[in-house]
DRENDRENSE-744900 format. One record per residue (C-alpha): residue number from 1; x, y, z. Coordinates in steps of 0.1 Angstrom, whole numbers, plus 2048, in hexadecimal, padded with zeros to 3 digits. Layout:
<recs>
(NUM,(X,Y,Z))
...
</recs>
This chain:
<recs>
(1,(37B,92A,55F))
(2,(39E,927,553))
(3,(3C1,937,55D))
(4,(3C6,957,549))
(5,(3EA,94C,547))
(6,(3EF,93B,525))
(7,(40A,924,532))
(8,(3F5,91C,551))
(9,(3CF,916,543))
(10,(3C3,902,55F))
(11,(3A0,900,56C))
(12,(399,919,58B))
(13,(37D,923,5A0))
(14,(369,93E,58D))
(15,(36D,957,5A9))
(16,(393,953,5AB))
(17,(3A7,973,5AB))
(18,(3C6,962,5A8))
(19,(3CF,93F,59A))
(20,(3D8,927,5B6))
(21,(3F1,915,5A2))
(22,(407,931,590))
(23,(3FC,94E,5A2))
(24,(3EF,965,584))
(25,(3D6,97F,58D))
(26,(3B8,978,579))
(27,(3A8,99D,579))
(28,(3B7,9BC,56E))
(29,(3B8,9DE,583))
(30,(3AC,9FD,573))
(31,(3CA,A15,566))
(32,(3CD,A34,576))
(33,(3CE,A51,55F))
(34,(3DA,A78,561))
(35,(3F8,A80,573))
(36,(3FC,A7E,59B))
(37,(3F0,A9C,5AC))
(38,(3DD,AAC,590))
(39,(3B8,AB6,593))
(40,(39F,ABC,576))
(41,(3A7,AD7,55E))
(42,(39E,AF7,56C))
(43,(3A0,AEE,58F))
(44,(3C5,AF4,595))
(45,(3E2,ADB,59C))
(46,(3F2,ACC,5BB))
(47,(415,AC2,5BB))
(48,(431,AB8,5D3))
(49,(44D,ACD,5DB))
(50,(467,ABD,5F2))
(51,(452,AB0,614))
(52,(433,ACA,60C))
(53,(418,ACC,5F0))
(54,(412,AED,5DC))
(55,(3F3,AF7,5CB))
(56,(3F7,B08,5A9))
(57,(3D6,B1A,59D))
(58,(3D7,B2D,57A))
(59,(3B9,B40,56C))
(60,(3B4,B5E,552))
(61,(3AF,B82,563))
(62,(3A7,B9D,548))
(63,(3B5,B86,52B))
(64,(3D6,B7C,53D))
(65,(3DE,B5A,54C))
(66,(3E5,B62,56F))
(67,(3F7,B45,586))
(68,(3F2,B44,5AB))
(69,(403,B2B,5C4))
(70,(401,B22,5E7))
(71,(41A,B08,5F8))
(72,(422,AF8,619))
(73,(404,AE0,61A))
(74,(40E,ABF,62F))
(75,(3F8,AA9,619))
(76,(3E8,AA7,5F6))
(77,(3C5,AA5,603))
(78,(3CC,AC5,619))
(79,(3D6,AD7,5FB))
(80,(3BB,ACC,5E5))
(81,(3A3,AD7,602))
(82,(3B3,AF8,600))
(83,(3AE,AFE,5D9))
(84,(38C,B0C,5DB))
(85,(396,B29,5F2))
(86,(3B4,B32,5D7))
(87,(39D,B30,5BA))
(88,(382,B45,5CA))
(89,(377,B61,5B5))
(90,(377,B7A,5D1))
(91,(39C,B80,5CE))
(92,(3A6,BA2,5C4))
(93,(3B7,B94,5A6))
(94,(396,B87,596))
(95,(380,BA2,5A0))
(96,(372,BBC,583))
(97,(37B,BE1,58F))
(98,(365,BFA,57D))
(99,(36D,C1E,579))
(100,(34F,C25,593))
(101,(363,C0F,5AD))
(102,(383,C20,5A6))
(103,(371,C40,5AC))
(104,(367,C36,5CF))
(105,(386,C27,5D9))
(106,(397,C4A,5CB))
(107,(382,C5E,5E3))
(108,(38F,C4D,600))
(109,(3B2,C52,5F9))
(110,(3CC,C6D,60A))
(111,(3D1,C7E,5E9))
(112,(3AE,C83,5E2))
(113,(3AA,C92,605))
(114,(3C6,CAA,5FF))
(115,(3B5,CBA,5DE))
(116,(3A4,CDA,5E6))
(117,(37D,CD7,5E7))
(118,(37D,CEB,5C9))
(119,(391,CD7,5B3))
(120,(380,CB6,5C1))
(121,(360,CC7,5B3))
(122,(36E,CCC,593))
(123,(37A,CA6,591))
(124,(355,C9B,59C))
(125,(344,CAE,57F))
(126,(360,C9E,567))
(127,(359,C7C,574))
(128,(333,C7E,570))
(129,(33C,C87,54D))
(130,(34C,C67,549))
(131,(32C,C54,552))
(132,(332,C3E,530))
(133,(34E,C2C,53F))
(134,(340,C2D,565))
(135,(336,C07,563))
(136,(352,BFB,54E))
(137,(36F,BE5,55B))
(138,(38C,BF9,55A))
(139,(3A3,BDE,54C))
(140,(38B,BDF,52C))
(141,(38D,C03,526))
(142,(39E,C0D,506))
(143,(3B3,C28,4FE))
(144,(39E,C34,4DF))
(145,(37C,C33,4F5))
(146,(38B,C4C,50E))
(147,(397,C62,4F0))
(148,(374,C64,4DF))
(149,(363,C6B,500))
(150,(378,C84,50E))
(151,(37A,C97,4E9))
(152,(352,C96,4EB))
(153,(351,CA6,50B))
(154,(340,CCA,50C))
(155,(356,CE8,513))
(156,(379,CEF,506))
(157,(39B,CE7,516))
(158,(397,CE7,53C))
(159,(37B,CCF,541))
(160,(38C,CB6,52A))
(161,(3AB,CBA,53A))
(162,(397,CB2,55D))
(163,(388,C94,550))
(164,(3AA,C88,543))
(165,(3B8,C91,566))
(166,(39D,C79,577))
(167,(3A4,C5F,55F))
(168,(3C8,C60,567))
(169,(3C2,C5E,58D))
(170,(3AC,C41,588))
(171,(3C1,C2D,572))
(172,(3DF,C35,58A))
(173,(3CB,C29,5A6))
(174,(3C2,C0A,593))
(175,(3E9,C05,58E))
(176,(3F2,C0B,5B1))
(177,(3D7,BEE,5B9))
(178,(3E3,BD8,59F))
(179,(3C5,BD6,58B))
(180,(3D5,BE0,56A))
(181,(3F9,BE2,560))
(182,(40D,C05,560))
(183,(40C,C08,53A))
(184,(3E7,C0B,53C))
(185,(3E8,C28,551))
(186,(405,C37,53D))
(187,(3EC,C37,51D))
(188,(3D4,C4F,530))
(189,(3F0,C6A,52F))
(190,(3EE,C6B,50C))
(191,(3CA,C75,507))
(192,(3CC,C94,4F1))
(193,(3BD,CB5,4F8))
(194,(3BF,CC4,4D6))
(195,(3AB,CE5,4E2))
(196,(3C9,CF1,4F8))
(197,(3DE,D0C,4E7))
(198,(401,CFE,4E0))
(199,(420,D15,4E2))
(200,(43F,D14,4CD))
(201,(450,D00,4EB))
(202,(437,CE5,4E1))
(203,(447,CDE,4C3))
(204,(465,CC2,4BC))
(205,(486,CD3,4BD))
(206,(49D,CCE,49D))
(207,(4B2,CB6,4B5))
(208,(493,CA3,4BC))
(209,(489,C9E,49A))
(210,(4AC,C92,492))
(211,(4AA,C79,4AD))
(212,(488,C70,49F))
(213,(497,C69,47D))
(214,(4B2,C56,48E))
(215,(499,C3E,49C))
(216,(488,C38,47C))
(217,(4A8,C30,46B))
(218,(4AF,C16,485))
(219,(490,C04,479))
(220,(474,C0E,491))
(221,(455,C18,47F))
(222,(445,C2F,497))
(223,(461,C45,492))
(224,(454,C47,46D))
(225,(431,C51,478))
(226,(43D,C6A,48E))
(227,(450,C79,472))
(228,(433,C78,45A))
(229,(41E,C8A,473))
(230,(438,CA5,478))
(231,(43D,CAD,453))
(232,(418,CA8,448))
(233,(407,CB8,465))
(234,(3F4,C98,46E))
(235,(3DF,C94,48A))
(236,(3E2,C70,49C))
(237,(3BE,C6A,494))
(238,(3C4,C75,46F))
(239,(3E2,C5E,46E))
(240,(3CB,C40,477))
(241,(3AC,C4D,464))
(242,(3B6,C57,441))
(243,(3B7,C37,42B))
(244,(3D6,C30,419))
(245,(3C3,C32,3F7))
(246,(3C2,C59,3FC))
(247,(3EA,C59,3F9))
(248,(3FA,C61,3D8))
(249,(41D,C5F,3D8))
(250,(424,C6A,3B7))
(251,(410,C8A,3B9))
(252,(41D,C8D,3DE))
(253,(3FB,C93,3F0))
(254,(3E3,C83,406))
(255,(3BF,C8E,404))
(256,(3AB,C89,427))
(257,(3AA,C98,44D))
(258,(393,C9A,469))
(259,(386,CB4,483))
(260,(37A,CD6,473))
(261,(370,CDD,44E))
(262,(390,CE9,448))
(263,(3A0,CCC,453))
(264,(38A,CB1,443))
(265,(394,CA5,41F))
(266,(3AE,CBE,41A))
(267,(3CB,CBA,403))
(268,(3EB,CB1,419))
(269,(40D,CB5,408))
(270,(429,C98,40B))
(271,(449,CAA,414))
(272,(465,C9A,3FF))
(273,(478,C91,41F))
(274,(45D,C79,42A))
(275,(454,C69,408))
(276,(469,C4C,40E))
(277,(45C,C48,431))
(278,(437,C46,423))
(279,(443,C2E,407))
(280,(452,C16,423))
(281,(434,C18,439))
(282,(416,C17,424))
(283,(418,BF2,41C))
(284,(412,BEA,440))
(285,(3F7,C01,447))
(286,(3D7,BF0,459))
(287,(3C7,C0D,46C))
(288,(3C5,C2C,453))
(289,(3E9,C34,44A))
(290,(3F8,C20,468))
(291,(402,BFF,470))
(292,(3F8,C04,495))
(293,(3D6,C07,4A6))
(294,(3D1,C27,4BC))
(295,(3DB,C14,4DC))
(296,(3FA,C04,4C8))
(297,(404,C28,4BC))
(298,(402,C36,4DF))
(299,(416,C1A,4ED))
(300,(432,C1B,4D2))
(301,(433,C41,4D3))
(302,(43A,C41,4FA))
(303,(456,C28,4F3))
(304,(466,C3C,4D6))
(305,(465,C5C,4EE))
(306,(478,C47,50A))
(307,(48E,C36,4F1))
(308,(49B,C57,4DF))
(309,(49B,C6B,500))
(310,(488,C89,4F0))
(311,(46C,C9B,502))
(312,(44B,C89,50E))
(313,(434,C9E,4F9))
(314,(414,C8F,4EC))
(315,(412,C83,4C5))
(316,(401,CA3,4C0))
(317,(421,CB7,4C2))
(318,(429,CA5,4A3))
(319,(410,CB9,491))
(320,(416,CD9,4A1))
(321,(43C,CD6,499))
(322,(431,CD9,473))
(323,(41C,CF6,47B))
(324,(439,D05,48E))
(325,(453,CFF,474))
(326,(43E,D0D,45A))
(327,(439,D2E,46B))
(328,(45E,D32,471))
(329,(462,D36,44B))
(330,(44A,D52,44A))
(331,(448,D6A,438))
(332,(450,D53,41D))
(333,(431,D3F,422))
(334,(410,D51,425))
(335,(3FA,D46,443))
(336,(3DF,D3D,42D))
(337,(3F6,D1F,41E))
(338,(402,D14,441))
(339,(3DC,D10,44B))
(340,(3D3,CFD,42B))
(341,(3F1,CE5,434))
(342,(3E8,CE1,457))
(343,(3C1,CE4,451))
(344,(3BB,CFE,46C))
(345,(39C,D15,469))
(346,(3A0,D36,459))
(347,(37E,D4B,458))
(348,(38C,D65,440))
(349,(38D,D49,426))
(350,(370,D36,431))
(351,(382,D18,43C))
(352,(38B,D0E,417))
(353,(3AD,D0E,405))
(354,(3A5,D01,3E4))
(355,(3B5,D1E,3D3))
(356,(3D6,D17,3E1))
(357,(3EB,CFD,3C9))
(358,(3F9,CDC,3D5))
(359,(41A,CE9,3C7))
(360,(41B,D09,3DE))
(361,(415,CF2,3FD))
(362,(42F,CD9,3EF))
(363,(449,CF5,3EE))
(364,(43F,D03,411))
(365,(443,CE1,422))
(366,(464,CD9,412))
(367,(470,CF7,41D))
(368,(46C,CF0,443))
(369,(48B,CEE,459))
(370,(485,CCE,46C))
(371,(4A9,CC3,476))
</recs>
């Protein structure tokens, strides 16, 4: 064969690796690809740091990218040999923790043993009623699922309160063991128990309402929704369920509602104070009248409470604020008018308020002293 070097071109033996005349190599060596120390995708990476080697392994846990590292290996081969151990699915970070598994863990804690046997019995009953969630990964349980299950539980306030307490204990335990972020456990605290009788102390004070107005004027949409609930007497579920097509800004009314026959499809007056708020927020409505999902709403509401320094009352207190302020202007406003605005049941009226005009309700709602 001829030398591959054009300038040489001499006849050389067919099996020669180098030309004996010019020294040119006659065959090429396959070029290495990829970066030094990098394993195939999904198997981790080994890098050199100083005189030792470090493993970097990334994987997804509960929808989040988690990075785990281990260093101090003398050679790259030693580091590669350890990679399967670091990536093993038996590590706590990648385990699936169901509600039933957390329940077992809870019963082995010191705090659980300090609870009276009678109270532990109540909690055990409440846990059984949460059977729908027992086999669910705690990290994947959504707020609205817990809310719906708690609301559908038999009994009045106390059985539902016990179920909420059990969920709070289980999610707090999940936070302590770094299974879910703290924000997940905080959401449990916002589960609503509307059957509990509220008092005037559960309504926002004029000073608190002023701070919410300031938060709205500072550009925070969640404050606007809190104002709408307080001036229109809306439940959180109504805010996210009533379609924006049911809002008539020119007539200052909303037709809709949930819960009792008195609350469903009632004519809700729009106070003149919040008319500009509704006008500003309606174009962004994605979930009923709200731009936030239920999870997003409660998360934003918690941030508003912290930002403004108002009391940490659940969002339902905004609705109760409307009811309380309307009662304050009694006897000018008859109780039937108050109930028609809020959507409270009234057996004497057969749960219907069709005879009460919108104008009467608008005058009542505009007479409230919120700030």
